[in-house]
C-alpha positions as CSV (number, residue, x, y, z in Angstrom):
1,X,92.5,102.8,89.2
2,X,90.1,100.3,88.5
3,X,90.5,97.0,86.7
4,X,90.4,97.5,82.9
5,X,90.5,101.4,83.0
6,X,92.4,103.0,80.2
7,X,95.1,105.5,81.1
8,X,95.3,108.8,78.9
9,X,97.3,107.8,76.2
10,X,100.0,110.6,76.3
11,X,103.7,109.6,75.5
12,X,105.4,108.1,78.6
13,X,107.6,110.6,80.4
14,X,109.3,110.3,83.8
15,X,106.8,112.6,85.4
16,X,103.9,110.8,84.2
17,X,105.2,107.2,85.0
18,X,105.8,108.3,88.7
19,X,101.9,109.2,88.9
20,X,100.7,105.5,87.9
21,X,99.4,103.7,90.8
22,X,99.9,100.0,89.8
23,X,99.0,97.3,92.3
24,X,100.7,94.2,90.8
25,X,104.4,94.0,91.7
26,X,105.6,93.4,88.4
27,X,103.9,96.6,87.1
28,X,105.4,98.7,89.8
29,X,108.6,97.1,89.0
30,X,108.4,98.1,85.3
31,X,107.2,101.4,85.9
32,X,110.1,102.2,88.1
33,X,112.5,100.5,85.6
34,X,111.1,102.5,82.6
35,X,111.1,105.9,84.7
36,X,115.0,105.3,85.3
37,X,115.4,104.1,81.6
38,X,113.1,105.6,79.3
39,X,115.7,108.1,77.8
40,X,117.7,105.0,76.6
41,X,114.9,104.0,74.4
42,X,115.6,105.2,70.7
43,X,111.7,104.8,70.1
44,X,109.4,106.2,72.7
45,X,106.9,104.0,74.5
46,X,103.2,104.9,74.9
47,X,101.0,103.3,77.3
48,X,97.6,102.6,75.8
49,X,95.9,100.4,78.5
50,X,96.8,99.1,82.2
51,X,94.8,96.3,83.8
52,X,95.7,94.1,86.8
53,X,96.5,91.4,84.1
54,X,98.9,93.4,81.9
55,X,100.1,96.5,80.1
56,X,99.4,97.2,76.5
57,X,101.7,99.7,74.9
58,X,102.6,101.1,71.4
59,X,105.5,102.9,69.9
60,X,105.4,106.6,69.0
61,X,106.1,107.4,65.5
62,X,105.7,103.7,64.3
63,X,103.1,101.8,62.6
64,X,100.2,101.8,65.2
65,X,99.5,98.1,64.1
66,X,102.7,97.1,66.4
67,X,101.8,96.7,69.9
68,X,103.1,95.2,73.0
69,X,101.9,93.5,76.0
70,X,103.8,92.8,79.2
71,X,102.4,90.4,81.6
72,X,103.7,89.1,84.9
73,X,106.0,86.4,83.3
74,X,105.9,87.2,79.6
75,X,106.4,90.2,77.0
76,X,104.7,89.9,73.8
77,X,105.2,92.2,70.7
78,X,103.2,91.6,67.6
79,X,101.4,93.2,64.6
80,X,97.8,93.5,65.5
81,X,95.4,91.8,63.3
82,X,98.1,89.6,61.7
83,X,98.3,85.8,62.0
84,X,99.5,85.1,65.8
85,X,102.6,82.9,64.6
86,X,103.6,85.3,61.6
87,X,102.7,88.5,63.4
88,X,104.7,87.8,66.4
89,X,107.9,90.0,66.5
90,X,108.9,88.9,69.9
91,X,108.0,86.8,72.7
92,X,110.1,86.6,76.0
93,X,109.1,84.5,78.9
94,X,110.4,84.5,82.3
95,X,112.2,81.2,83.2
96,X,111.2,80.4,86.6
97,X,113.5,77.5,86.8
98,X,116.4,80.1,86.5
99,X,114.9,82.5,89.0
100,X,117.4,81.0,91.9
101,X,120.3,82.6,89.9
102,X,118.7,86.1,90.6
103,X,118.5,87.9,93.8
104,X,114.9,88.8,93.7
105,X,111.9,89.0,91.1
106,X,112.6,92.6,90.1
107,X,116.2,91.6,88.8
108,X,114.7,88.6,87.0
109,X,112.1,90.7,85.4
110,X,114.5,93.2,84.4
111,X,116.9,90.7,82.9
112,X,114.2,88.5,81.1
113,X,111.7,91.0,80.1
114,X,112.6,94.7,80.3
115,X,116.1,94.5,79.0
116,X,114.8,92.4,76.2
117,X,112.3,95.1,75.4
118,X,115.0,97.9,75.3
119,X,117.4,95.7,73.2
120,X,114.4,95.1,70.6
121,X,113.3,98.6,70.5
122,X,116.8,99.9,69.9
123,X,118.4,97.1,67.6
124,X,115.2,95.9,65.6
125,X,112.4,98.6,65.8
126,X,114.7,101.7,65.5
127,X,116.6,100.5,62.6
128,X,113.5,99.7,60.3
């Protein structure tokens, strides 16, 4: 997939995730984790765009203004078009200082970013 190319915006299914060819290691890690955990989400994710720098996604059945961005060391969910401070719903960063307490980067990303996303979706977004 070329840099900046948009994916088909179908809902994420395990079969669809396995076909995504991501180059950056954190994206391969995220798609692998999502393929194993997508059924745990109370609100389904939809990949909107994937570039080498990040993944933009939305939430099926929710306000389309609520979007998420996953980067190598950060996760942001915000209201598109809102003030950056007031419109930010979640900001999670990988604290690279604490990386020594994790056996590998994938475990670090999972703990700090992916599980944070799952928790927020199921405990905040799904209850609204």
